[in-house]
Rosetta silent file (secondary structure, phi, psi, omega in degrees, C-alpha in Angstrom):
SEQUENCE: XXXXXXXXXXXXXXXXXXXXXXXXXXXXXXXXXXXXXXXXXXXXXXXXXXXXXXXXXXXXXXXXXXXXXXXXXXXXXXXXXXXXXXXXXXXXXXXXXXXXXXXXXXXXXXXXXXXXXXXXXXXXXXXXXXXXXXXXXXXXXXXXXXXXXXXXXXXXXXXXXXXXXXXXXXXXXXXXXXXXXXXXXXXXXXXXXXXXXXXXXXXXXXXXXXXXXXXXXXXXXXXXXXXXXXXXXXXXXXXXXXXXXXXXXXXXXXXXXXXXXXXXXXXXXXXXXXXXXXXXXXXXX
SCORE:     score description
SCORE:     0.000 S_00000001
   1 L     0.000  132.681 -176.928  114.714  107.864   97.649 S_00000001
   2 L  -116.385  133.900  172.649  113.005  106.253  100.633 S_00000001
   3 E  -104.764  126.677 -178.946  113.541  102.799  102.099 S_00000001
   4 E  -114.968  126.283  173.178  110.621  101.541  104.153 S_00000001
   5 E  -127.817  160.231 -171.500  110.870   98.689  106.647 S_00000001
   6 E  -152.999  155.991  163.551  108.293   97.636  109.184 S_00000001
   7 L  -107.517  177.966  175.193  107.189   95.577  112.136 S_00000001
   8 L   -60.425  -23.702 -175.068  103.520   94.707  112.655 S_00000001
   9 L  -105.527  -24.961 -171.479  103.186   97.918  114.692 S_00000001
  10 L  -137.086  146.966  170.041  105.603  100.437  113.154 S_00000001
  11 E  -116.398  136.122  176.865  106.981  101.588  109.826 S_00000001
  12 E  -115.220  132.297  179.406  110.347  103.311  109.605 S_00000001
  13 E  -109.526  124.581  178.733  111.226  105.476  106.614 S_00000001
  14 E  -107.323  129.426  179.687  114.895  105.936  105.745 S_00000001
  15 L  -176.664  161.614  178.766  115.824  108.763  103.422 S_00000001
  16 L   -60.176  -27.025 -178.430  117.850  111.937  102.858 S_00000001
  17 L   -91.708    6.327 -178.148  114.748  113.958  103.687 S_00000001
  18 L  -113.855  158.399  170.454  114.213  112.112  106.987 S_00000001
  19 L   -56.936  152.315  178.406  115.970  112.279  110.364 S_00000001
  20 L   -58.044  131.389  177.389  118.927  109.914  110.644 S_00000001
  21 L   -93.602  123.935  177.511  117.735  106.399  111.466 S_00000001
  22 L   -92.593  121.062  173.217  119.816  104.673  114.133 S_00000001
  23 E   -96.652  109.533 -175.844  120.148  100.914  113.671 S_00000001
  24 E   -67.701  130.526 -171.555  121.067   99.601  117.108 S_00000001
  25 E   -99.986   -1.780 -163.576  124.099   97.302  116.991 S_00000001
  26 E   -80.087  -13.427  176.313  124.199   95.842  120.490 S_00000001
  27 E   -87.716   76.728 -176.927  122.364   92.535  119.933 S_00000001
  28 L  -157.239  118.514 -175.267  125.516   90.900  118.635 S_00000001
  29 L   -77.191   -6.264 -178.682  127.657   88.439  120.632 S_00000001
  30 L   -61.869  117.711 -179.992  130.898   89.277  118.798 S_00000001
  31 L    73.832    9.312 -178.242  133.329   90.459  121.463 S_00000001
  32 L  -124.984   93.753 -170.887  130.613   90.399  124.127 S_00000001
  33 H   -63.724  -38.844 -177.641  131.191   87.440  126.423 S_00000001
  34 H   -66.029  -43.874  178.944  128.151   87.935  128.656 S_00000001
  35 H   -66.769  -41.489  178.650  125.733   88.078  125.734 S_00000001
  36 H   -61.059  -42.377 -179.367  127.416   85.111  124.045 S_00000001
  37 H   -64.917  -39.926  179.802  127.172   83.041  127.236 S_00000001
  38 H   -67.443  -37.556  177.884  123.474   83.820  127.653 S_00000001
  39 H   -67.317  -37.716  177.842  122.768   82.850  124.036 S_00000001
  40 H   -60.012  -32.745  179.185  124.667   79.587  124.489 S_00000001
  41 L   -84.743   -5.415 -175.533  122.286   78.758  127.335 S_00000001
  42 L    76.868   16.105 -179.547  119.245   79.707  125.269 S_00000001
  43 L   -91.804  114.351 -176.484  118.560   82.572  127.673 S_00000001
  44 L  -102.761   11.596 -179.314  117.149   85.519  125.718 S_00000001
  45 H   -65.872  -37.414  179.222  116.520   87.838  128.655 S_00000001
  46 H   -69.377  -35.412  174.277  119.712   89.798  127.983 S_00000001
  47 H   -58.883  -44.515  179.057  118.713   90.139  124.320 S_00000001
  48 H   -66.099  -39.195  177.136  115.433   91.669  125.463 S_00000001
  49 H   -61.396  -43.546  178.823  117.229   93.982  127.886 S_00000001
  50 H   -64.001  -39.450  178.821  119.515   95.192  125.102 S_00000001
  51 H   -61.315  -49.338 -178.562  116.538   95.729  122.816 S_00000001
  52 H   -62.952  -42.037 -178.717  114.692   97.835  125.378 S_00000001
  53 H   -64.223  -39.174 -178.082  117.779   99.888  126.269 S_00000001
  54 H   -71.339  -40.433  177.861  118.523  100.706  122.643 S_00000001
  55 H   -65.133  -41.986  177.269  114.972  101.722  121.807 S_00000001
  56 H   -60.179  -33.686 -177.812  114.861  103.910  124.905 S_00000001
  57 L   -85.664    0.438  172.945  118.129  105.501  123.747 S_00000001
  58 L   115.955    0.098  176.493  116.739  106.350  120.317 S_00000001
  59 L   -69.524  135.336  176.990  117.214  103.345  118.033 S_00000001
  60 L  -110.683   -3.799  171.538  114.337  103.009  115.569 S_00000001
  61 E  -140.802  144.822  178.355  115.623   99.751  114.040 S_00000001
  62 E  -119.899  126.686  172.936  117.410   96.906  115.842 S_00000001
  63 E   -80.522  133.659 -179.916  120.051   94.672  114.307 S_00000001
  64 E  -121.915  113.755  178.278  119.768   91.071  115.560 S_00000001
  65 L  -128.589  127.506 -178.132  122.832   88.814  115.297 S_00000001
  66 L  -125.667   29.664 -175.355  123.073   85.547  117.220 S_00000001
  67 L   -75.715   99.762  174.948  126.158   84.017  115.611 S_00000001
  68 L  -128.505  146.238 -175.927  127.927   81.912  118.224 S_00000001
  69 L   -63.644  133.983  174.191  130.032   78.823  117.644 S_00000001
  70 L    84.997   -4.949 -178.020  128.285   75.494  118.059 S_00000001
  71 L   -90.074  157.808  170.420  124.757   76.874  118.325 S_00000001
  72 L   -80.802   88.404 -170.709  121.768   76.083  116.128 S_00000001
  73 H   -66.047  -30.547  179.407  121.835   79.580  114.688 S_00000001
  74 H   -63.221  -50.939  179.971  118.714   79.112  112.591 S_00000001
  75 H   -65.071  -39.228 -177.559  116.560   78.214  115.586 S_00000001
  76 H   -67.081  -36.400  177.748  118.269   80.805  117.781 S_00000001
  77 H   -63.546  -45.573  178.833  117.623   83.576  115.259 S_00000001
  78 H   -60.141  -43.762  179.933  113.913   82.769  115.150 S_00000001
  79 H   -64.457  -40.431 -178.754  113.774   82.726  118.951 S_00000001
  80 H   -67.576  -42.289  177.792  115.673   86.022  119.215 S_00000001
  81 H   -61.063  -41.714  178.539  113.419   87.780  116.705 S_00000001
  82 H   -66.045  -41.181 -178.950  110.374   86.593  118.610 S_00000001
  83 H   -64.821  -42.867  178.431  111.889   87.632  121.945 S_00000001
  84 H   -66.171  -39.709  178.853  112.712   91.137  120.711 S_00000001
  85 H   -64.916  -21.855  178.517  109.251   91.442  119.170 S_00000001
  86 H   -74.302  -25.450 -173.739  107.692   90.665  122.532 S_00000001
  87 H  -115.829  -10.930  178.086  109.240   93.721  124.204 S_00000001
  88 L  -135.877  165.663  179.787  109.608   96.293  121.397 S_00000001
  89 L  -115.862    3.185 -175.537  107.640   97.434  118.352 S_00000001
  90 L   -78.139  154.710  174.981  110.491   98.655  116.132 S_00000001
  91 E   -64.950  156.950 -174.951  111.413   96.955  112.826 S_00000001
  92 E  -119.173  152.392  176.243  114.275   94.478  112.899 S_00000001
  93 E  -111.861  118.839 -177.222  117.390   93.838  110.856 S_00000001
  94 E   -88.352  114.275 -168.349  118.222   90.136  110.441 S_00000001
  95 E  -116.871  112.035  176.093  121.996   89.878  110.601 S_00000001
  96 L  -162.598  148.901  173.491  123.912   86.741  109.622 S_00000001
  97 L   -84.889   -6.944 -176.073  126.597   85.610  107.186 S_00000001
  98 L  -100.153  114.409 -179.118  124.700   82.315  106.781 S_00000001
  99 H   -58.528  -30.147  178.311  121.946   82.388  104.116 S_00000001
 100 H   -66.236  -35.167  177.341  120.108   79.551  105.889 S_00000001
 101 H   -69.727  -42.101  176.349  119.859   81.701  109.010 S_00000001
 102 H   -59.788  -42.408 -179.925  118.603   84.626  106.948 S_00000001
 103 H   -62.371  -43.718  179.872  115.998   82.355  105.358 S_00000001
 104 H   -64.509  -42.294  179.747  114.794   81.117  108.745 S_00000001
 105 H   -65.821  -43.435  179.713  114.604   84.648  110.122 S_00000001
 106 H   -63.943  -38.470  179.604  112.752   86.016  107.110 S_00000001
 107 H   -66.049  -29.741 -177.047  110.232   83.176  107.216 S_00000001
 108 H   -91.838  -18.927 -172.920  109.516   83.904  110.881 S_00000001
 109 L   -79.759  130.864 -173.530  109.510   87.705  110.766 S_00000001
 110 L   -88.850    6.401  179.641  106.003   89.226  110.563 S_00000001
 111 L  -127.811 -158.307  173.880  106.964   92.531  108.911 S_00000001
 112 E   -97.274  106.596 -174.061  109.239   93.914  106.211 S_00000001
 113 L   -86.485  164.218  165.463  112.707   93.187  107.513 S_00000001
 114 E  -103.191  133.226 -179.637  116.114   94.584  106.675 S_00000001
 115 E  -103.155  130.196  178.382  118.648   91.869  105.794 S_00000001
 116 E  -124.029   94.749   20.906  122.282   92.313  106.807 S_00000001
 117 E  -168.257 -178.874  170.541  123.818   91.555  104.404 S_00000001
 118 E  -126.127  165.144  173.071  124.849   90.806  100.842 S_00000001
 119 E  -145.897 -169.757 -175.183  128.006   91.801   98.972 S_00000001
 120 L   -81.886    2.456  176.296  129.495   91.512   95.511 S_00000001
 121 L   -66.084  136.523 -176.000  130.691   87.930   95.939 S_00000001
 122 H   -59.097  -41.832 -179.215  129.022   85.741   93.345 S_00000001
 123 H   -63.370  -41.614 -179.925  128.009   83.087   95.877 S_00000001
 124 H   -64.820  -44.637  179.071  126.426   85.679   98.174 S_00000001
 125 H   -59.457  -43.000 -177.430  124.478   87.287   95.363 S_00000001
 126 H   -68.134  -32.671 -175.513  123.165   83.923   94.198 S_00000001
 127 H   -89.777  -39.088 -170.574  122.109   82.822   97.674 S_00000001
 128 H   -88.184  -40.738 -174.579  120.870   86.010   99.343 S_00000001
 129 H   -60.417  -41.323  176.710  119.092   87.992   96.633 S_00000001
 130 H   -60.497  -34.908  178.073  116.397   85.375   95.951 S_00000001
 131 H   -65.487  -45.602  179.966  115.595   85.332   99.694 S_00000001
 132 H   -61.578  -44.749 -178.987  115.309   89.114   99.831 S_00000001
 133 H   -65.135  -43.999 -177.118  113.106   89.188   96.740 S_00000001
 134 H   -60.494  -38.381 -176.170  110.863   86.343   97.914 S_00000001
 135 L   -98.304    4.805  179.402  110.132   88.033  101.229 S_00000001
 136 L    51.651   44.873  179.254  110.060   91.589   99.773 S_00000001
 137 L   -91.464  176.757  168.499  112.654   92.666  102.304 S_00000001
 138 E  -106.070  160.829 -173.438  115.270   95.408  102.151 S_00000001
 139 E  -141.640  140.962  170.867  118.967   94.556  102.139 S_00000001
 140 E   -85.816  131.473 -177.876  122.295   96.032  103.217 S_00000001
 141 E  -119.589  117.678 -178.261  124.874   95.684  100.430 S_00000001
 142 E   -87.875  138.499 -178.451  128.580   95.793  101.284 S_00000001
 143 L   -86.160   64.418  172.266  131.024   97.136   98.694 S_00000001
 144 L  -138.664  160.716 -179.239  133.322   94.115   98.728 S_00000001
 145 E  -144.723 -159.118 -176.562  133.554   91.119   96.415 S_00000001
 146 L   -63.357  -17.725  178.238  135.527   87.944   95.807 S_00000001
 147 L   -92.461   -1.339  179.640  138.738   90.000   95.767 S_00000001
 148 E   103.449 -155.580 -179.555  138.058   91.488   99.201 S_00000001
 149 L   -96.359  114.749 -179.575  137.530   95.118  100.230 S_00000001
 150 L   -71.483  143.830  178.318  138.967   97.514   97.647 S_00000001
 151 L   -77.947  -29.678 -173.763  140.971  100.447   98.939 S_00000001
 152 L   -91.312  152.071 -176.052  139.989  102.757   96.088 S_00000001
 153 H   -69.093  -41.155 -177.935  136.654  104.521   95.717 S_00000001
 154 H   -57.351  -40.600  179.935  136.126  103.679   92.038 S_00000001
 155 H   -67.827  -36.171  177.735  136.173   99.952   92.766 S_00000001
 156 H   -66.287  -39.524  176.443  133.650  100.355   95.573 S_00000001
 157 H   -64.479  -38.394  179.654  131.341  102.245   93.216 S_00000001
 158 H   -63.881  -38.410  178.074  131.734   99.515   90.625 S_00000001
 159 H   -68.672  -42.443  177.108  130.694   96.889   93.186 S_00000001
 160 H   -59.178  -42.492  178.266  127.714   98.995   94.271 S_00000001
 161 H   -61.223  -44.298  179.211  126.699   99.305   90.617 S_00000001
 162 H   -61.680  -46.029 -178.393  127.011   95.544   90.146 S_00000001
 163 H   -64.518  -44.387  179.330  124.921   94.769   93.237 S_00000001
 164 H   -61.901  -37.967  177.730  122.206   97.247   92.286 S_00000001
 165 H   -65.358  -43.591  178.241  122.070   95.748   88.789 S_00000001
 166 H   -65.609  -38.386  177.866  121.768   92.219   90.208 S_00000001
 167 H   -62.919  -44.192  178.510  119.110   93.365   92.637 S_00000001
 168 H   -59.741  -40.770  178.500  117.101   94.910   89.820 S_00000001
 169 H   -66.103  -26.478  179.197  117.368   91.652   87.902 S_00000001
 170 L   -89.292   -1.277 -179.566  116.088   89.761   90.951 S_00000001
 171 L    88.989   18.026  178.590  113.108   92.086   91.337 S_00000001
 172 L  -102.417  114.609 -177.432  114.516   94.119   94.240 S_00000001
 173 L   -69.618  156.336 -177.928  114.003   97.861   93.658 S_00000001
 174 H   -58.068  -32.766 -179.277  116.821  100.316   94.313 S_00000001
 175 H   -67.295  -15.468  177.548  114.912  101.856   97.211 S_00000001
 176 H   -98.248   12.276  178.158  115.192   98.523   99.035 S_00000001
 177 E  -115.655  121.574  178.360  118.995   98.428   98.726 S_00000001
 178 E  -110.601  114.830 -175.998  121.083  100.182  101.388 S_00000001
 179 E   -83.769  137.605  172.336  124.743  100.466  100.400 S_00000001
 180 E  -115.868  106.191 -177.825  127.546  100.142  102.957 S_00000001
 181 L   -79.454    0.711  169.256  130.789  101.547  101.479 S_00000001
 182 L    71.283  110.175  173.837  132.741  100.128  104.416 S_00000001
 183 L   -90.112  133.303  177.461  134.751  102.178  106.899 S_00000001
 184 L  -116.962  166.194 -175.285  138.210  100.864  107.693 S_00000001
 185 L   -67.297  127.037  175.869  140.648  101.814  110.454 S_00000001
 186 L   -77.637  -13.956  174.683  142.442  105.105  109.940 S_00000001
 187 L   -71.376  -31.183  179.023  145.123  103.877  112.334 S_00000001
 188 L   -87.997  -28.506 -177.764  146.069  101.228  109.778 S_00000001
 189 L  -147.820  109.680 -175.040  145.537  103.414  106.701 S_00000001
 190 L   -69.896   -5.846  175.565  145.404  107.193  106.974 S_00000001
 191 L   -94.352   -6.749 -171.458  143.466  107.334  103.670 S_00000001
 192 H   -65.033  -40.706 -179.742  140.677  105.028  104.903 S_00000001
 193 H   -65.254  -45.469  178.568  138.449  107.722  106.375 S_00000001
 194 H   -62.966  -38.899  178.995  138.643  109.914  103.297 S_00000001
 195 H   -62.163  -43.944 -179.724  137.957  106.907  101.059 S_00000001
 196 H   -65.790  -43.163 -179.792  134.798  106.018  103.002 S_00000001
 197 H   -66.062  -41.572  178.638  133.531  109.611  103.027 S_00000001
 198 H   -65.367  -39.713  177.977  134.251  110.062   99.326 S_00000001
 199 H   -62.812  -43.724  177.059  132.510  106.763   98.539 S_00000001
 200 H   -56.767  -46.464 -177.499  129.436  107.862  100.503 S_00000001
 201 H   -64.637  -45.409 -176.453  129.321  111.127   98.598 S_00000001
 202 H   -73.349  -32.897  176.099  129.799  109.602   95.164 S_00000001
 203 H   -65.466  -42.244  177.364  127.313  106.770   95.780 S_00000001
 204 H   -61.398  -44.818 -177.952  124.687  109.340   96.785 S_00000001
 205 H   -65.897  -40.941 -173.674  125.410  111.425   93.695 S_00000001
 206 H   -83.449  -42.084 -171.798  125.423  108.500   91.262 S_00000001
 207 H  -111.516  -25.130  178.589  122.761  106.161   92.621 S_00000001
 208 L    71.829   12.887 -176.315  120.734  108.187   95.133 S_00000001
 209 L   -86.219  165.827  174.567  120.265  105.171   97.415 S_00000001
 210 L   -74.426  155.976 -175.908  120.317  105.091  101.202 S_00000001
 211 E  -138.529  145.877  174.375  123.568  104.233  102.934 S_00000001
 212 E  -124.203  171.422  174.726  124.752  102.734  106.189 S_00000001
 213 L  -165.258  149.656  173.824  128.186  102.253  107.710 S_00000001
 214 E   -91.939   95.729 -170.507  129.736  100.705  110.820 S_00000001
 215 H   -64.041  -30.460 -174.225  131.348  103.814  112.267 S_00000001
 216 H   -65.029  -21.762  179.475  133.284  102.055  115.025 S_00000001
 217 H   -62.578  -33.175 -172.505  135.583  100.397  112.466 S_00000001
 218 H   -66.602  -25.645 -174.490  137.166  103.722  111.582 S_00000001
 219 H   -99.438    2.013 -175.354  138.583  104.253  115.090 S_00000001
 220 L   -58.192  128.724  178.914  140.003  100.764  115.705 S_00000001
 221 L    91.258   -0.574 -178.576  143.459  101.010  117.251 S_00000001
 222 L  -108.169  156.054  169.757  143.100  104.658  118.296 S_00000001
 223 L   -75.920  165.332  175.607  142.637  106.307  121.708 S_00000001
 224 L    50.704   49.890 -172.437  139.424  108.203  122.500 S_00000001
 225 H   -60.892  -35.543 -176.948  137.520  106.059  120.012 S_00000001
 226 H   -64.077  -40.432  177.928  134.110  107.474  120.823 S_00000001
 227 H   -65.415  -40.878  177.829  135.160  110.996  119.885 S_00000001
 228 H   -59.910  -46.501 -179.401  136.718  109.728  116.669 S_00000001
 229 H   -60.957  -41.680 -176.523  133.517  107.865  115.811 S_00000001
 230 H   -65.725  -43.838  178.514  131.321  110.897  116.503 S_00000001
 231 H   -63.471  -42.959  178.758  133.288  113.249  114.259 S_00000001
 232 H   -61.378  -43.799  179.883  133.315  110.640  111.503 S_00000001
 233 H   -59.738  -45.060 -179.794  129.551  110.107  111.838 S_00000001
 234 H   -61.015  -42.519  178.554  128.811  113.818  111.553 S_00000001
 235 H   -67.351  -38.926 -178.097  130.953  114.065  108.419 S_00000001
 236 H   -65.272  -38.612  177.960  129.453  110.881  106.990 S_00000001
 237 H   -60.827  -40.604  178.830  125.892  112.171  107.344 S_00000001
 238 H   -67.218  -20.032 -179.278  126.844  115.221  105.297 S_00000001
 239 H   -96.061   -5.483  176.955  128.235  112.872  102.632 S_00000001
 240 L   130.715   -0.604  177.182  125.126  110.681  102.338 S_00000001
 241 L   -68.919  128.555 -179.344  124.882  108.425  105.396 S_00000001
 242 L  -120.184  -19.407 -176.674  121.217  107.952  106.348 S_00000001
 243 L  -150.856   74.455 -179.192  121.094  104.945  108.710 S_00000001
 244 L   -64.641  146.798  170.445  124.288  104.123  110.629 S_00000001
 245 E   -94.123  110.685 -171.228  124.641  100.863  112.510 S_00000001
 246 E  -155.495 -178.123 -177.995  125.866  102.082  115.880 S_00000001
 247 L  -101.277  103.539 -177.983  125.355  102.076  119.655 S_00000001
 248 L   -73.045  -16.102 -178.602  122.605  104.545  120.606 S_00000001
 249 L   -73.932  -12.532  171.871  123.160  103.961  124.328 S_00000001
 250 L   -82.796  109.765 -173.951  126.363  106.015  124.056 S_00000001
 251 H   -57.415  -38.205 -179.173  125.001  109.526  124.606 S_00000001
 252 H   -58.424  -39.317 -179.923  127.855  111.146  122.676 S_00000001
 253 H   -68.663  -48.108 -179.476  126.896  109.156  119.588 S_00000001
 254 H   -62.623  -42.202  178.639  123.197  109.878  119.864 S_00000001
 255 H   -58.615  -43.229  179.258  123.890  113.558  120.555 S_00000001
 256 H   -58.770  -44.956 -177.697  126.028  113.778  117.418 S_00000001
 257 H   -72.259  -35.409  174.876  123.287  112.328  115.229 S_00000001
 258 H   -63.154  -39.162 -179.265  120.597  114.490  116.801 S_00000001
 259 H   -72.732  -31.877  174.370  122.693  117.572  116.110 S_00000001
 260 H   -64.389  -37.539  174.710  123.284  116.567  112.494 S_00000001
 261 H   -62.473  -42.845 -178.507  119.490  116.443  112.142 S_00000001
 262 H   -61.838  -45.150 -175.600  119.215  119.865  113.747 S_00000001
 263 H   -80.374   -6.939  175.270  121.800  121.470  111.465 S_00000001
 264 L  -112.266   21.675  173.106  120.295  119.886  108.342 S_00000001
 265 L    60.835   39.294  177.007  116.772  121.156  109.109 S_00000001
 266 L  -116.054   16.970  179.846  115.345  117.762  110.070 S_00000001
 267 L  -141.521   89.299 -173.903  114.437  118.675  113.649 S_00000001
 268 H   -60.589  126.016 -179.996  111.744  121.335  113.735 S_00000001
 269 H    57.074   21.010  177.445  112.337  123.875  116.520 S_00000001
 270 H    62.255   22.670 -172.790  115.055  121.512  117.884 S_00000001
 271 H   -67.384  -37.408  179.394  112.359  119.522  119.662 S_00000001
 272 H   -64.944  -43.311  179.451  113.961  116.087  119.144 S_00000001
 273 H   -65.809  -45.260 -178.730  117.292  117.288  120.508 S_00000001
 274 H   -63.124  -44.038 -179.784  115.718  119.130  123.451 S_00000001
 275 H   -62.217  -45.648 -179.928  113.495  116.162  124.348 S_00000001
 276 H   -64.826  -39.273 -179.851  116.389  113.700  124.202 S_00000001
 277 H   -64.035  -42.881 -179.566  118.628  116.010  126.225 S_00000001
 278 H   -67.597  -32.913  175.599  116.029  116.397  128.960 S_00000001
 279 H   -68.035  -36.907 -178.608  115.552  112.645  129.095 S_00000001
 280 H   -74.229  -34.669 -175.268  119.314  112.169  129.397 S_00000001
 281 L  -129.259   65.054 -176.232  119.824  114.887  132.021 S_00000001
 282 H   -64.354  -26.080 -177.440  116.533  115.228  133.944 S_00000001
 283 H   -67.559  -17.779 -179.155  118.254  116.724  136.998 S_00000001
 284 H   -82.155  -11.539 -179.406  119.020  119.895  135.036 S_00000001
 285 L   -71.569    0.000    0.000  115.306  120.740  134.565 S_00000001
């Protein structure tokens, strides 16, 4: 199953038969004081810098989140999408918990966007799905609902099933739904990593849809987080992950995903890995 999203200049295809698609996570002010301060001032130069750095590092889709307290997030989202579009050609993911912000971003975006996100909460389904359908976008669907994030895999599958059914009823095909089975910290729950990996595997087997995950959540509270994230990502790809939301500017992360492509026969003659390595370490040539 292939999910296709696009900008005016580029189309990106997400699928099990395609190289892993990296959705760059860095245009997000959460926990990033410098970016938050620049957004508060209406200065989008740092947003553009982050966009360029992530694309250079291998991101083929960029997540755009401008959620800061006290700002006109609707206007800021439109401005940020335009600013990123001025310096890059990759498709964008419109990221907000506010349906009004999603609506403003979708109305302004000139391609087929990815929406981040919807979940199994009744209010979210009622508000977000009509927007996705109207603009023929794709959507990330989180396996949580009004009761929160379930610890068990069966409940996550049930939520995924519910969301896919609601999407079908709204006119959104399964290929435009990307499930996120939600990674939680293994420091807080030593079963969390296995639950996420098992959910990825069973969702792929049952529904065949594309899947994303925020890998950094799994390592929260642990030392050497980047190594933890990389091992989890490699395992997750083997279980059905096709488009992680992550930081491509961390070479260890990008290297891990390039090597998963190589070992799953998605990098002919290792050319993508070799090219990226030479770009990262030009002095060794």
